[in-house]
N, C-alpha and C positions, 0 to 999 in steps of 0.2 A: 504493498500496498507506500502512495510515494503522499510526502507530509499536507502536497494541498488539498488532496484527498478523504485525512484522515480531520484537514483540518476544518472541511465543507459538511464533514462528517457528525465533529463535535460543533460546527453553527449550531444544524440541524437540531439535533438532540435538543439545544437547551430552547432554542424555539418551540422545541415540539412541550417542555417542561415550565416556559414562559403559559404558553397555550391552555396549557392542561390542571398548573397550578396557583399562577394568577393574576393575570385577568377574570376579570369576571366581579362582580361583588365578594370585596375581598377586605373585611373593615379589623378583622385578624390583625391586620399590616397593619392600623395603624392607631390602636389602641396601645399603652404600656404595661401589657397583660404578662402573659407569659414567655419566655423565647419561646414562638414557632418550632425548635427543637425540628421533632418532624418533617417538617416544614425542610426542613436542609438537608432533616437525617435521604430524605428520597430525592433529591440532588444528588447525593451521595453512590446513588444506585445507579445514576447514567451513568456512570468513573468520567466524571468528570470533574471530581472538585478537588483544587490546588491541581489545575492542568500545566499551571507552572514545572510543577515539578521534572528533572531531570530525566529521563527512561534510567540514568544509572540507581538510580533509586523506588523506580516501578514507577515511574510517571510520565505523559505523555510530553512532556518537554516542549508545550505550546511557545510559541514567541512571543517580547508584550504588545507587539507589535499586530497578533492577532487576539491578542488578549485584551487590547481595545473593539476589535466588533462581538467578542463576546459579552463583555459588560455593557454593553451600551443594545444587544440584546438581552439582559438580565436588567436593565433598570429599563427598560421599555415595560415590564412585567410592575417591578418594583424594583426602585431605591433604595431602599433600606437591604431586601435580600439582597441584588450587590454587593453593596459595597461590606455584607454579613462573609459574603463566597470571595472577595478581590484582594479583604484587609491580612489577610496572612501573610501576603506575597511578599512582604514586607522584614518580618521577623526572620522564613525563609530564607531567603536569599544571607540576610544574617549569616546564618550557620551554615548557609549552602558555601558563602564569600569565605569566612571567617574562621568556619569550623574546625576541628578534629572531624578527622574520616568516621571519629569514634561518634562525636554526634550527632553527625548526620546522618552516620545510621537506628542509632539509639532513635532521633528524632524527627530524622527528612521521611523513612521510607512508610513507618506506621502509619504517616498522614498521605500519602501518596498510595497506601495497601487500602484506605478503611475511611479517606475522607475527613477526616479532624482539622482537630484548626488550632490556628499559632496565635498571637497576641503580643506586642510592645506593650511592656511600660519605661515611656519617657516622661512627659506630661507629669508637672506638680501645682500645687496652688502655687508657687511665690517663682518657680520655675519655667511657666509655656512658653516663651516667646525666647525666653533668657535659656536654656537648656543647660551652657555653663555653672546657674545659685547649684542647680540640685544638688539637693541635703540627703538624698536616699544613701547609703554607706556600704561598700560591700569593703570590713576587714581581714585580711588573714586570718587565723587561726591553726596553723599545722600543715594538713593535706586539705583545709576547706574554706570555702568563702563565707561569710555573713552580714547579711543581710539586712537592714535591717531602715525605715524606711514607708513613707504613702507615695503615692501617684493616686492619681485623679481621673483622664480620661484614657481609659482602656478597651476596648474592646476589640471583645469576647472575650473578655479574661476570665472570665466567671465558669464555660464550660469547650474552655480549650486545653489541647495537651500539654502542653509548652509554655510559657513567656519566655522573654528576652525583658534580661531588668534592664537599664539604661542605671551607674550609680558612679555616684565616688569614688576612685580606689586609690588607696598612698599605693599600692602594686604597682599603677599603669604608669609608666614612664608621662602617659600625655597626665594624668591626676582621675582620669572615667575610663569604667569597662563597661563596655555590656557580656551579663550574664546569661548562661542559659538555664534558666530554674522549672523544673515542674510544676503545674499547677498541683498538683495534689500534696505537696514538699508540708513538712506542719511548721507554721508557722506566715502560708498566706491566705490571707482573708477578702474574700471581697467585703466592703464596706456600705457598699448602695450603688444600685444603679444608674445612672443618673438620667432625667425624664427632658427627652431630648424633644426639640419641637414635632422634628420632622423625619423619615427615615425611619422609623420606629419600629421596625423590624431587623431591628437592630440592636446591639447589649452591649452600653458602654457603660463602665461601672470605677468606681474607686475600690483603689488595691493596698490592703494593710500589708507589712512585710516586719518581721516580727522576731529576729534567731533564725531567720531564713536561713538553713545550712544545707550547701551543696560540695558538689568538690571542686578543689582550683580549676583544674583540666576542661568548668566548664564558662569558662569564661574563650568568649574570641579575639584572634588574632586582633592588636591593633587599637589604635585608641577609638574612645566610648566613643566618642564626640562625633568621629565621621566615622564613623561603620553605621552610626546610626543616618549620618546624614545621606550613604549608599544607600540604607534603609529604603530612604526615604521615594528614591527617584521614580521609580516603579511604580509603588503604588498612591503615589498623586498623578501622574500620570495615566491609571486607572480610573483616581476619584474624576480627574477630567472626564473621565472616557463615559462617566456617568450620565452629567448634563449632555451627551451626546439619545441615549437614551429617551430621558424627561419631556428632550423639550422634542420628537417626534411624537412621545405619547402623546406631549399639551396640544402640537398639529394636528393630530387627529383628531385630538375631542373636537376640538377647533372646527371642521370641517361638517362634523356632526352636528356638533353645538348647530351650525349656523347654514346647516339643508332643511331643518328643523323650527330654526326664529324665522318670524314673520316679519316683510322692511315692507313699507308703502311699496304693496302689492305681489309685493313677490316675496324671495328669504334672506335673510342673509347671506348668505352664500355668491350670490348675485351683484348685491355690493362693492363697489373699485374700488373701496377705501379698507375691506377684510382683505380684497384677495392683496391687496399690497403688502398687507402688516402677513399674511401668509407667505408672502414668495419668499417677503423679507424676511421671513424665518429659516423658509428652505433654506436662503445666499447661510445664513449661521448656523443652520444645521452642518452642510456644505466643509465647510471651511473646521467646524469645529473637529470634526469627522477627520479632513486631512491634518490639523495638526496633532489630534493625538495621535494616529498613522504616525505620521513626525517623526514625532518626539518617542515612540516608539522604537523605532529603525535606527534611532541613538543609542538609549537605551542596548538595543539587540549587538550592535557594531558592538561594544567594549566588551558585554557579556559573551562575545563568542568568540572573539578573540584567545590570548598565550594566554595570558598572563589576567583575567578581570578581573581583581581582588587590589593588586594593587593597580591596575589602569583606575578602577576608579579612588584609591583612598589617593591618587592626585589627585582628579578631575573634584572630588567632594560633589554639594548640589549640582547636578547641572542643569545647561541652562535654560533647553529644551524643555526640564521637564519640567521650570518655575513659570515660565511661558505659555503653556499650557495647562494648566493649572489656573494660571490668572485668565487666561482670554476666555474660557471655554465657562468656568466660575460668573464673571461679568459677560456673557455674550446672554447662555446660557438666562442669569438674570431677565434679563433685554429680555428673552422670550419669555419667560415665567410674566413678567408682570405683564407684556401686551395681550399673553392667552389669556393672564384672569381676568382683564377691562374687559375683553371682546364679549366676555359671560356680564356682564354691566354689575347690576346688585348682584344677585347671581354666586358670581366667581368672587363673594365678599362672606359666601354663608360658607358649610355644610356637609348641603345639598348634594353640591357636582364634585364633584372628584377632583377638580380646577385646583382649589384648594390644597388637597397632601400633595399636589405637587410643584403648584408653589414652595411649600415647606421644606419639601424635598431637596427643592433648587437652592434651597439658600447652603444646605450645607459645604456645598462644592472652595464658597470664597471663605469657609469658618474653620474645618477645618484642616488638620497639618498645615497649619502656620495658616493667620491670614491674608487675606491680601495688599494690607503695610506687612507684617514682616514680610511675606515675599517680592514683596517693592526694595523695601531695603536689603534687602540679601543678591536682589540684583543689583541696584547702584554698587553696594560696597564690589562682589565680584564679579562683576561686567563692565559695569558704567565705567567707574574710575577707569582710570591710566593706569595701564597696568603693574608698577611702582608700586602703586598706593594698596592696590586692594588686598583685603585678607582673607 
């Protein structure tokens, strides 16, 4: 089977999952109730969970460029479901690039086989956009690392198989380390699930670490904050890709509404202003897709090179990942705003799906670095003259 055929089959299986499980009336995906874990277990039965994991581990090994299309399909059905299914890529890529062979086999292979989850614990109350202020500490005691701290926004943490925790570490030359911690390790406690405004089929948690002990070999190689930067590249591109699916759903929902909405002896669908707005949205969807695919190719060119771990450490935050997340968040929000206005007062009620789609779209410009944080990164890493960058 060629790679192209394998990808086409994977995309069709995702579309079938979306048609069967996500479209239609699904109010349970927009409440802060129990996590819809049976839904995710159903996705695992498609054989597509963690589709990016290497064939060496039993995974499909799909590229980030291909992943853009899969995430677009998933988020057409529900952005929260897409977010849950894609976000493990951050932690798994960190382990793949900077973990020992033993860590890869122990933690990544089961995810390829069973469709499990991973979570990254970086953000804290006083260290959101300034991760250098991380207070969580990992101290060495003999052959073990002992972790203590409080992490705030950790998606998938409650039901993850393992966590990658970013902590202060006197033993790391950079002062920080990224450490693999089994979810069931004694001392790992979920404090609460955050009541998020959108993407409510996902679960984001506050996590307490109290005297958590793991082997010192669970620390990933390299400076912890830089390793986290590398991990954020792929997840930012895929979060950006959810904007494509949500925007496509808004377009289709708007056209469906316009067909039956009376206006001046005809319907809204025949109105030139409506047509111009949908035409503008269609342009935005196409540009977002092209941008996400281009960023995926940029990432893939490094990942498929001879020394991806070292190359990524040199690059750190990829410019294309920053551009893509900022652009799609802003373009997607513009489309969502226009879409909600087309529904008039109905667009500001809970009676139409459009309200949920607007709330779902908003997360793209907030998680994994809000737009102002990313603008600052863009300025300091890429806009300043080369000698003055950090």
